[in-house]
C-alpha positions in Angstrom: -0.1 -0.2 0.3 1.2 3.3 -0.8 0.8 6.8 0.9 1.1 10.1 -0.4 0.4 13.8 1.0 -1.1 16.2 -1.4 -2.4 20.0 -1.0 -5.8 20.3 -3.2 -6.6 24.1 -3.9 -10.0 25.1 -5.2 -11.6 28.0 -7.2 -14.8 29.8 -6.4 -16.3 27.2 -9.5 -14.9 24.1 -7.3 -15.3 24.7 -3.7 -19.1 22.9 -3.2 -18.4 19.9 -5.4 -17.2 16.9 -3.1 -14.0 16.1 -4.7 -12.6 14.2 -2.0 -15.8 12.0 -1.3 -15.9 11.3 -4.8 -12.0 10.4 -5.2 -12.4 8.1 -2.4 -15.1 5.9 -3.9 -14.1 6.0 -7.4 -10.8 4.8 -6.9 -11.0 3.0 -3.7 -8.7 5.2 -1.3 -8.2 6.2 2.0 -8.5 10.1 2.4 -7.1 11.8 5.9 -7.8 15.4 5.9 -4.5 17.0 7.6 -5.2 20.6 7.5 -7.7 22.3 5.7 -9.0 26.1 5.1 -12.2 26.0 3.2 -14.5 29.5 2.5 -17.5 30.2 0.3 -15.3 31.7 -2.6 -12.0 29.5 -2.4 -10.3 26.6 -0.3 -7.4 24.2 0.5 -7.2 21.0 1.7 -4.5 18.8 2.8 -4.8 15.5 2.4 -3.3 12.0 3.2 -4.1 9.6 0.7 -3.8 5.6 1.6 -4.1 3.1 -1.1 -2.6 1.4 -4.3 -0.1 3.6 -6.0 -1.7 3.2 -9.5 -5.2 4.0 -7.7 -3.7 6.7 -6.2 -2.0 8.1 -9.6 -5.1 7.7 -11.4 -7.5 9.4 -8.8 -4.9 12.5 -8.7 -5.2 12.8 -12.8 -9.0 12.8 -12.2 -8.6 15.4 -9.5 -6.9 18.1 -12.0 -9.3 17.4 -14.5 -11.9 18.4 -12.1 -9.9 21.7 -12.1 -8.9 21.4 -8.7 -5.1 22.2 -7.9 -2.9 19.6 -7.0 0.4 20.0 -5.6 2.7 17.6 -3.0 3.9 18.3 0.7 6.4 16.9 2.3 6.2 15.2 5.5 3.8 15.4 8.1 1.6 18.8 8.7 0.1 18.0 12.2 2.3 17.7 15.0 
């Protein structure tokens, strides 16, 4: 099983879409929100994803296709 940490950044058009829920269900991934700041006009979420590496790669590609910015995160965010 693989684990990655990523940051999703949402624009006003995407902030109300349940991207993390859809990602988990479509790609059989476990998402653990480590930090977040979501408002009506924008938002970001630091997320740990666990699953098979192929599923993670496919899932992150799908998230980008939804118009969400995906950036890698190093280390653990919560101390």
